[in-house]
C-alpha angles and dihedrals in degrees: 000000000000093000093052090055090054092053099046099079088052091053091046089055092049092047091051092047095053100028093084093061126016088191088068090057090046090051089048091053093046090051092049092047091051092050092052098038100106097046101037110016099043091129094056119095115269112274094017116161121175109253100193140025093265091054088046092055091049093050091049090048090053092050088051092054099042104028132089122260094276092050091047093054095048092044090056091046091051091046093051093048092047092051091048093048092045092057093056128208 
């Protein structure tokens, strides 16, 4: 429980940062997917970019599975943020 309390201010900052514009988060995920395409999404069609939240979650899950430690951490952060913003207030 202690760990969750320590993380909550960080999540609140992220939600406030991206809550103003969902398109900012979508652009961040698109950039992250593009950066990790060669190592993590080698099986996806060339030029593939996720078009909706479901596809974004699948792409982020693939990056978690096939990426390095840094990519895994960032993919989890973006997944958590996307899920929180998708639920709404």
